[in-house]
N, C-alpha and C positions, 0 to 999 in steps of 0.2 A: 407516360405515353398513353394515347387513347386506347380504347378497348380492342381495336383492330390495328394490325400493322400495315393496312393498306395505305395509310397516310405517309409511309416511309418515304424519305427523299432519296433513297437509293434502292437498288434491286440486286438480287443475286445474279452473278454471272460466272460461268464456269468455262474455262478454255484450256484444253490440254496443250501443254507446251511441247514442241518437238524436241527430239534428242533423247539421249539415254538417261537423263537425270530423273525421269519419271516425276518431274515437278509439275504441279497444277496451279494455275493462277486462279485464286478464289477471292471473291468479294462478297462480304456479308451484306445483308440489308442494313441501311443506316437510318437512324431515327433520333428521337429526343424524348427526354422525360423531364418533368418539372419536380424538383426536390424542394421540400419545405422544411425549414428549421423553425421549431416552435419558439415563441417568446419565453422569457425566463419564468413568467407566471404559469406556464403550462407544463413545466417539467422538462425532462431530457427529451431529445429527439434521436430516434434510432433510424439511421439512413444508410444507404449503400450506393455504390456507383451503378449497379445493375448492367448498364451498357459497357462493352469492352472496347479495347483498341483494335484497330484493323489487323488483318492477317498479314504477317510479314513474309511468310513462306508456307507453302503446303506441298507435301510430296509423299511418295510411297517409300517405305523402308525396305532395306535388303536384309540386314541382320540386326538383332537387338540382343545385347548381352549385359544383364544387370543395368547399370546406369549409362550405357553407351548405345545410342541409336544411330545406325549407319544408313547411308543412301548410296545409290549407284551414281558413278560419275563424280563431278565436283559442283553440285548445285548451290553450295553455300559459300559465302565469303568468310574466310577464316577470321575468327575473332570478332565477328559482327554481333554475336549473341552471347550475352553473359548474364549476371545475376538480375539485370533489369528486365529479362524476358522469361517466358515460360513456354513449354511445349505441351500440347494436348492431343489426345488420341481422338481421331475423328471416325475411323473405321478399323475393324480388327481390334484385338486386345479387349480392353474395357473402355468403350466409348465414353468420353467425358472425363476420363482420368487425366491428370496433369501433373507437371513438376516444373519447378524453377530450373533454369539452365545455369550450369556452372561455367561452361566454355564450349567452344565449337571449333572444328577444323573445316576444311572445304567439303568433307563428305561425312561428317558425323557431329553429333552433339552429345555432351556429357551432362546428365541431369543430376540434381541434388538428391533426389529420391528415386527408387526403383519403380518404374511403371511398365516394366517389360512383360508383365503377365499377358500371354497370348499374342504378343506383337511379333507374329511370324512375317516372313517376307511378303510384301504387298500390302501390309497394313499401312494406313495413311495417318499422318500427323500434321499439325499446324503449329506455327510459332507466332506468338503475339508478344507485344510489349506489355508488361504489367501496368495496370493503372496506378498512378502515383497521386500523392497529395496535390501536386501541381496540376496534374491532368484533371482531377475531379473538381477542385475548388478554383482552378485557374492559377497560373504562376504568379499573377499579380492580385490575387484574391478577387477575381471577377464575380465570385459567388456572393460577395458582399457581407461576409462575416465581420463582426466587430474586431478591429485591429487594436493594437496597443503596444507600448514600449516594454511591457512585461506581461506574463501570462495571466496575472491576477486581474488585469483590466481588459483582457481580450476574450472573445469567444474561444472555448477550448474544444479542439477536436481530439477525442480520446479513442484509442485503438487497443483492444484487448488481445493479448497473445493467449489463445485458448490452451496452449500447451503449458506455458510457464505461469499463466494467470497474471503476468505483468501488464500494466497499462502504460502506453506511450501517450503523452500529452503534447499536442501541437497547437501553435497559434501563429497568426500573421503579425509579424513585427512591423511597427510603424512609429518612428520617433519624430516624424515631421520632415525628415530628409528622404526624398524618394530613392536616393541612391542606396539606402540601407534597407529598404522594404524587402521582406522575404519571409518564407515559412521557416519556423524554427521549432525545435522541441523545447521542453521546459529547461533543459540544460544548455540551451542556445547553440545546439548543433543544427546545421542546416537540414531542413526536412522537406524541401520541395520535391525531391526525388524519392521520398520514403514510399516504399511499395505497399499497396493495399492488395493482399492476395485475393483470388477469386471468391473464396468463401467468406471473406472478412467483412462483417458489418462494423459500423462506426456509431458512436454516440456523441452528441454535441451538448456542451454546457453553454447555453446562451446567456450573455450578461445583460442584454437589453430586453425590455418587456415586450417589444414588438417582434413578430415573426419575420423571417426573411425567406424568399424563394429564389431559386436559380435554376437555369436550364442546363442539363447535361446532354451533350450530343455525342453519339458514338455508334459503334456497330452492335447489332443484335445477334447474339450467338444463337445459331439455329439448331445445334445439336444438344444432347444432354450434357450436364455438368456434374462431375463427381466432387462433392464437397466433404472434407473430413470433419467429423464431429468428435470432439475430445470429451473425456470424462470431466464432469463438473460444469463450470460456467462457459458458455459459448455465446458469441453474438454473431448470428448467421445472416449473411447477405441474401436478399431475394434477387436471384439472377434471371428471373423471367420478367418480360416487359409488356405483357398483354393485359394488364389491369385486372378487371373483375373475374376473368376466367381462371385465375390461379388461386386456389383455395386450400385450406387444410385437407379437405377431402381428396383432392387430386394431386397433392404435393409430393406424394411418395415418401413423406417423412415416416410413414408406417407402411411396410410391405408384408406380404404373407410369410416372408423368410427373415425379416429383420427390421431395422430402423429403430424408432424410438421404443422404449420400454412401455408397454401398456400396464394398466392396473385397474382395480375396481374402485379406486379412489385417488385423488390427487397426490396424496402423500406417498403412494407406492409406485407412481408412474413418472416418467420423464415429463418435465413441465415446459411448455411453450408459452412465453410471455410476450404479448403483442401490445404495442402502444395504442392507446385510444385517442380520439380527436382532442380530448382535453389534457393529454399528456400522461394520464394514468396508465398503469399496466394491468392487463387482464390475463388471468391464467387459463390455459387450455391443456387438455391431456387426452390421450387415446385410451378410451374405456374398454375394458375386457374383464368380464366376470366369469368367463368360461362358456357363455351362451353366445354363439355367433350372431344370433338375431339382434342382440342389443349392443354389440361391439361397434365402436366408432368414436368420432371426435366430439368432446363435450367441453363446456367451460366449467369453471369452478363451482357454478351453481347448478350443474347438471342439465344445462340447456344444450340442445343439439348444436354443434358448431361446425358441421360438415362444410358449410358454405362461407365460413369466415375467410375473408380475403387476405392473401399475402401480397401486399401492394408493391408495385414496381417503385424503385428508388428508396425502399425502406429495408430495415433489418429487424430482427427479433431476437430475443433471448431464448436460448435453449439450455435448460438445466438437465444434464445427463446424470442419472442416478447411479448406474453401474460404474465400476472402475475401469471399464473398457469403453472405447469409442466405437463408432461405426462410420460408414461412408453414406452420405445422403446423395443419391443420384437424382438430381433435379430433372424432370422430364423435358424432352426437347420442346423448343418453342414452336407453337403452331403459327403458321404464316398465312394471313388472309390473302385470298386471290385478288 
């Protein structure tokens, strides 16, 4: 996306719906980003959806107990929202926190994780459909990745599970018969509806020397986003879509009370690895030797890195050194007038 969201083809609109359901109709700004996959000569590509799917429901809660969030009246269609959807906190509680949905009734949703912290009556939440492989790359591979009749001949979409460290490999199958074309994992299980969680970055193994670019159209999430960081290796999505205005310095990866572990050298700090234009990876860390005047972001050569960009449509590697994780709360998107 361009550096300002004033080019968006949609706009925010809020309209309170009448009745006791306390439901609010909400439409996010809509825009686009161009995602580029490097040719094989330039190494791996670290990408992410960045844009999200539209809001399916927004409303105020009444009671929240553990993994059950309740609403007044019957504002939901029973069974409409399951594992392919997630709920996020917009006001009250911890704004930006989210959980996948297990099931729903006409007046409640059951989440897979507990996000009830601070969700008193009147807190508002939103439901969205998870972005899937088919959403991001197109159900028929409109992104233009190299297809094949086996994964060894096709471009590989790889998704890291930061908790288990397992990698799922996906490719677009094409044996010459259009009736068989589809997204599959390496075990030939259908993968078109494979969920890409909000925090999840992706890396691509391109089999052709030439790069390929595609356009992703979607909603721009205007609030903060709480992304879990696990111990060890993570591939984190960049969830902001404003281009050059989002940098290491204002990313909130490091906060006065937490975030990445700082250090006086790369070896003792959490490491952020960002792909460069030639496909190589460059290391960055948050420097702290006890003197607040010198603390901040630096690269591996101790050059100041405060203004290093976290580009829309990309992801980056985050190596978490402690054996505990943290939640990265990505600041809310600034919207240009």
